[in-house]
N, C-alpha and C positions, 0 to 999 in steps of 0.2 A: 396955557396949561400943557404940560408934557403928556404925550401919548402914553397910555398904560400898555405895557407889553403883556398881551394875553395869549395863551396857547390857542392854536386854531381849533383843537378838539373841544375846548371849553366854549368857544364861540359857536361851534356847530351844535353843541348840546343846548345852548340857550336858544338858538334858532329853532331847533326841534321842539323845545318847550313851548315857544310862541306858536308854532304851527299846530301843536296839539291843543293848546289853550283856545286858539281861535276856532278850531274844529268843534270844541265843546261849547263855544259861545253862540253858535248859530241856533236858530229856532229848531227845536226837535232834532238834535243831532243823532245820527245813526251810531250804533255801537257805543253807547254812553259808558258802559262799564269798562270796556276795553280802553277807551280814551282816558278815563279817570285813572285806571291802573298805570297807563303809560305816563300820564302827567305826574303821578306820584313817584314813579321810578326815575323819571328825568329830574325831578326836584331833588331826590336823594343823590343822584349822581352829580348834579351841580353843586350841592352843598358839601359833599365829601371829596370833591376833586382835589388832587394833590397840590394844585396851584395855591389853594387857600392856606396851606400849612407852611408856606414859605415865610420866613421871618420879616422880609422887607416889603411885604404887600401892604399897600394903603387900601384897606378893605372897602371903605365907602366909595372912594374914587374908582376902584377897580370894578366894583359891582355896578356902578352907574355906567361906566364905559362898556362893560359886558352887556348890559341891557341895550345900550345904544347900538352896539355892533351886531348883536343878535337880531334885533329888529330890522336893522338895515339889510342884513344878509337874507332874512326871511322875505322882505319886501322885494328884493332883487330877483327872487325866484318866480 
Protein backbone atom coordinates (compact mmCIF):
# COMPACT_ATOMS: atom_id res chain seq x y z
CA UNK A 1 0.00 0.00 0.00
CA UNK A 2 1.27 3.48 -0.84
CA UNK A 3 1.92 5.83 2.01
CA UNK A 4 -0.70 8.53 2.36
CA UNK A 5 0.73 12.06 2.30
CA UNK A 6 -0.66 13.74 5.41
CA UNK A 7 0.15 17.28 6.55
CA UNK A 8 2.23 17.34 9.71
CA UNK A 9 -0.17 19.72 11.47
CA UNK A 10 -2.98 17.20 10.94
CA UNK A 11 -0.90 14.41 12.49
CA UNK A 12 -0.07 16.71 15.43
CA UNK A 13 -3.79 17.40 15.91
CA UNK A 14 -4.52 13.68 15.96
CA UNK A 15 -1.76 13.08 18.52
CA UNK A 16 -3.18 15.87 20.70
CA UNK A 17 -6.63 14.28 20.37
CA UNK A 18 -5.24 10.92 21.60
CA UNK A 19 -3.39 12.62 24.46
CA UNK A 20 -6.58 14.37 25.57
CA UNK A 21 -8.71 11.24 25.17
CA UNK A 22 -6.22 9.20 27.20
CA UNK A 23 -6.25 11.85 29.95
CA UNK A 24 -10.03 11.54 30.12
CA UNK A 25 -9.89 7.74 30.18
CA UNK A 26 -8.03 7.47 33.48
CA UNK A 27 -9.93 6.81 36.67
CA UNK A 28 -11.21 10.09 38.13
CA UNK A 29 -9.48 12.52 35.76
CA UNK A 30 -8.73 16.03 36.94
CA UNK A 31 -10.36 18.94 35.08
CA UNK A 32 -12.91 16.76 33.29
CA UNK A 33 -14.83 19.69 31.81
CA UNK A 34 -11.66 21.27 30.43
CA UNK A 35 -10.57 17.99 28.86
CA UNK A 36 -14.00 17.41 27.32
CA UNK A 37 -14.05 20.88 25.80
CA UNK A 38 -10.55 20.34 24.45
CA UNK A 39 -11.51 16.98 22.96
CA UNK A 40 -14.55 18.54 21.31
CA UNK A 41 -12.48 21.41 19.87
CA UNK A 42 -9.79 19.04 18.59
CA UNK A 43 -12.45 16.83 17.00
CA UNK A 44 -13.89 19.82 15.15
CA UNK A 45 -10.45 20.93 13.98
CA UNK A 46 -9.69 17.42 12.73
CA UNK A 47 -13.01 17.15 10.91
CA UNK A 48 -12.79 20.55 9.22
CA UNK A 49 -9.09 20.52 8.37
CA UNK A 50 -8.54 21.77 4.78
CA UNK A 51 -6.83 18.48 3.88
CA UNK A 52 -10.20 16.69 3.76
CA UNK A 53 -11.56 19.07 1.11
CA UNK A 54 -8.94 18.06 -1.45
CA UNK A 55 -10.57 16.17 -4.33
CA UNK A 56 -7.97 13.39 -4.59
CA UNK A 57 -8.10 12.25 -0.95
CA UNK A 58 -8.98 8.59 -0.39
CA UNK A 59 -10.76 9.35 2.87
CA UNK A 60 -11.00 5.89 4.52
CA UNK A 61 -7.34 5.11 3.85
CA UNK A 62 -6.25 8.59 4.91
CA UNK A 63 -8.24 8.44 8.15
CA UNK A 64 -6.77 5.04 9.02
CA UNK A 65 -3.25 6.26 8.29
CA UNK A 66 -3.88 9.44 10.31
CA UNK A 67 -4.97 7.37 13.31
CA UNK A 68 -1.92 5.14 12.97
CA UNK A 69 0.54 8.04 12.69
CA UNK A 70 -1.14 10.05 15.43
CA UNK A 71 -0.97 7.14 17.86
CA UNK A 72 2.65 6.43 16.91
CA UNK A 73 3.59 10.07 17.50
CA UNK A 74 1.81 10.08 20.85
CA UNK A 75 3.53 6.86 21.96
CA UNK A 76 6.92 8.30 21.00
CA UNK A 77 6.47 11.13 23.53
